[in-house]
N, C-alpha and C positions, 0 to 999 in steps of 0.2 A: 572796296579795298583801297587802302592808301599805299601808293607806289612812290618810292624815292628813286629818281634817276640821277646818276652821277656820270660826269664826263671829264676828261682831262682838262686842266685849267688854262691851256695856252690860248684858246680861241673862244669868243663869245658864242652863245646860242640865241638866235640863229647866227651863222657866220655872216660877216659883212660882205665878203666876196667868196673865196673858196674855203671849204672846210667840210668835207663829206660827212664825217662822223657827227659833227655838230649839227649839220642839217638833218641827219637822220634822227638825232635825239629830239630836235625841235618838232619834227613830224610825229615821232612816236608819242610825245606828250599829247598831241592832238588825238592820236589814235586811242590811247588809253582813256582819255577823257570821253571820247565818243562812245566808248564801251561802258561808261558809267563810273569810272574810278576817279579818285582824288589823286592828283599827280604833283609831286614836289621835285624841284630841280636843285642840284648842287653843281655849280659850274663857274666859269669866269665871271668876275664881278660886273662886267659890262653886258652880261646876258640880259636881254629884254624880251624874250619870248613870252607871248601872252597865252601859250598853251599849257601853262602850269598854274596851280592854285597858289603856290608859294615858291619863291626863289631864294636860295642861299648861295653865298660866294666863297670860293676857296681863298684862303689868306696868301698862299704861295702860288705864283703864276707860272711855275715850272713844275713839270711832273717828274723830272729826274733829279738825282742828288739826295743824299741821306737826309739833310735838313729839310728840304722841300717835302719829301715823302712823310717825314715825321710830323711836320706842321699840318699838312693836309689830312693826314690820318687822324690826328686829334680833332680836326674840324668835323670830319665824317662821324666820329664817335659822338661829338656834341650834337650834331643834327639828328642822328639816329635816336639819341636819348630824348631830345626835345620833341621830335615829330612822331615817334613811335610808328614807323611804317609797318605794313604787313609784308611788303615785298621791296627789296632793293634790287634795282636793275642797274648794274655797274658797267659803264663803258670806260671807266677810269682804271687806275692801277690796282692790280690784284694784291699788291704789297700793302694796301690800306686795310684789307680784310681782317688781319689778325687783331686790329685795334677794336673790332666790334665782335669779339669772340662770344660775348654773352647774348648776341642777337639771336632770337629763337625763330624768326620768320624765314621766308624763302629768299634766296639770293640767286639772281641770274647774272653771270659774269660773261659778257660778250667781247669777243676778240675781233678786231678789224685789221690786225697786223700779225707778224710772226709770233708763234706761240712757244713759250718755254715749257717743255715737257716736265721738267723737274718742279718748277714752281706750281704749275696747275695740279700736278699729282699730289704734292704736299697739301695744297689747299683743299682738294677733294677728300683726302684722307682725314683732314681736320674737321671740315664742316659736314662731311658725309652727304646724306640725302637732301640737306638743306640747300646745298650748292648745285646749281645747274649750269654746266659749261656749254657755251654756244659760240659759234663762229659764223661769219657771213658767207663762208664757202666750205663745202665738205672737204675739198682738197687740202684745206689748211690743217686738218687733224687726222687725216687717214693714216699718216705715217707715225703718229704718236703711239705710246705704249698701250694706252687704254682708249682706243677710239670709241668704244661702246659707251663711254661716259659723256660723249659729246652729241650735240644736235646742231644741224645746219639751219640757220634762219637767214634768208636774204635780206638785204637792206631795202628800205621802202623809198618810194618817190611820190610826188604829188600828182597822181594821174588825173585828178580833176582839173588841175591847171595845165598840165602838159597834154595837149590835144592834137588831133589831126588837123591839117589845113582845111578850110571850108571853100576857098575860091582859088588860091594860088596853087600852081602845080609844083611838082618836085623837079628841081633843076640842077642839083649839085650833089656831090659826096661831101660828107661832113667829118671833121676831126675836131674833137673838143677835149682838152686836157693840158697838163703842163707840157711846155715845149722842152723836152729832154729826150735823150736816146731811148730809154726804157719804154717810153710811151708809144714808140713806133711812128714818130713823125716823119722820118726819112722814108720808111716803108710806105706810109700813106701817100707821100708825094710820088714815089716810084709807081705805086698802084694807079694813081690817077693819071699819070703820064702814059702808062701802058694802055689803059682802057680809054684814054682821051676823053675823060669826063671831068668837068670842072670840080675842083676841090676848094672848099672854104674851111680855113683853119682858124680856130678860136682857142685861146688859152693864155695863161700867164707865163712869163719868163723870169725865173729866179735869177738873182745876180750871178750865181756860179755857172749858169748856162747861157749867158748873154753872148760870149764868144762863139759858142756852138751855134747859136741862132744866126749870128752875123756871117759866119764862115761857111756853114753847111746847109742852113735852111733858107736864109734870105736870098741867096743867088737864084733859087728856083721860083721865087715869087714874082709873077709877071702881071698880076692883077686881072688876068683873064682865065687861064687854066688853073693857076695856083694863086689863091688869094688869102691873105692873113688879115683878120679883123680885130686882133687884140683880145683883151679880156671882155667877157659879156656878162650882163646881168640876166635875171631870170627870163625877162621878156625876150631879150635878144637870143637867149639860148633856145627858148621855145620856137622862135622864128627860124633859127638855124636848123633845128632838128626836124621841124614839121615840113620844111621845104626840101628835105634831103632824100635823094634816091636811095641812099644807104649810109650807114654810120660805120666808119672804119675803126676797128679795134685791133690793130696790128701790133700788139704789145710784145715787148722783148724781155719780159720777166713774168713771174707767177703772180699776177695781179690778184689780191685777195677777193675783190668783188668787181668793182667797176660800175658804180651806180649809173654812169652815163649810158651804159647799154640799156638798162631798164628805162631810162628817160627817153632814149631814142625809140624804143619799142612803144612807149606810151604815146609818142607822136606819130606812130604808124610807120616808122622807118626801120627796115630790116637791118640787122647787124652783119657786117662783113668782118670776120675775125679769124686770127690765128688760134690754133687749138692749144691754148696755154691758160694757166690759172683757173679762174672761175668760168671761162668761156663755155666749156662743155656742159656746165650746170645751168647756163642761161640761154644759150643759142642752140636750137635744134636745126640741123642742116636741112635746107629746103622748106622749112616751115616758118620760122621767124628770122631767117638769115642764112648765110652760108659760112661754113667752117672749113679751114684747110690747114695743112701742116706746113705750107710754104706760100710765099707770095705768088709763085708761078701757078700753083694749083687754084688759088683764089681767082687769079686772072682768067684761068680757063673756065671756071664755073660761074663767073660774074653774070652771064646772061640769065642765070636762074633767078636773079633778083627781080626781074620783070614779072616773074610768075608768082611772087610772094604777095599775099594779100595784106594790104594796110590794116584792114580790120582785124585780121587774125593776130597781127603783131600787137595791135592796141589791146585787144581783149586778153591776150596772154599777159601783158604788163598789168592790167587791172586785176586779173585773177591772182597773180603771184606777187606783185610788188606794190600794190596800193597800200596806203597807210593803214586802213582798217584790217586788210588781209594779214599784214606782217605783225601788227599788234596782237591780233588774235592768235597767230602762230606762237608768239612768245608766251602768251598766257596758257596755251595748250600744254606747254612743257610742264607746267606746275601740276597737271593732273595725269600726264602720261609721259614718262621719259622716253617711251618708244614712239611717240607720236610723229617725230620728224626723222626718224632713222631711215 
């Protein structure tokens, strides 16, 4: 089968630094190839992923705005006509789809952010059974008017690269993510201070949050109990997570997925999380982490982390979030709409 994967044009595939969706697309190309399919990519012109048989570039590098949408939709139409795929797996704008109305193959439209009930309902009415709607978390579509039209498929991570430590022990709590309030950085610091366990913080600071970092985060950084190591590459991320007693996911919003939870589990680190967003879909209390409704409740149950098996955490990640497992789940949708409900 020939599969065309599309993704929004802002960030190359794979991303040079951060870019969760683009990294998932890069890995999914590998997964589809390993299952014996020919995979085509339509993405940012600087995309250099070798996980695709052919790459095409969007002409407009912004996904918003009428002109940009029209320009890229025309490009999609051209690529579909020239490549003749059997399946289009879209991580890009659903607004492009009307331009390929003649396409008779299957379409998987995957959402990684807030979903428009109106737009998706119109698209489903137009394309019918050809269009399969998916989201990276079940919580994202449960309140929509037709949740039965949706399937939840988790994001994947490279579980072969992300491994448990072989010699070094687990010495710290870990926080990995953008340094901003909704990611729970202040809550992570409070937790570490309360349980008196060293916290290593890694993540980027966007310009609009520099003053937040300087005024509210930096005063807590002492290099001993609270340490900030800046942005990290893949190897440094693996080292951070594989040496972690637990990964802190104390989010202050409804996070669609949170791939770093899967990455932490792959490294054998249990997740310590507030019960929001995708957390209850990923973390099972007492099995691969601890879940609570408040920081106070997590502090109280923190001793349970010592009883959680590293191997159980890792095998859970391999079984649910490995590249091949997730690629297979997506293709299963094509044969049974009820497969993932």
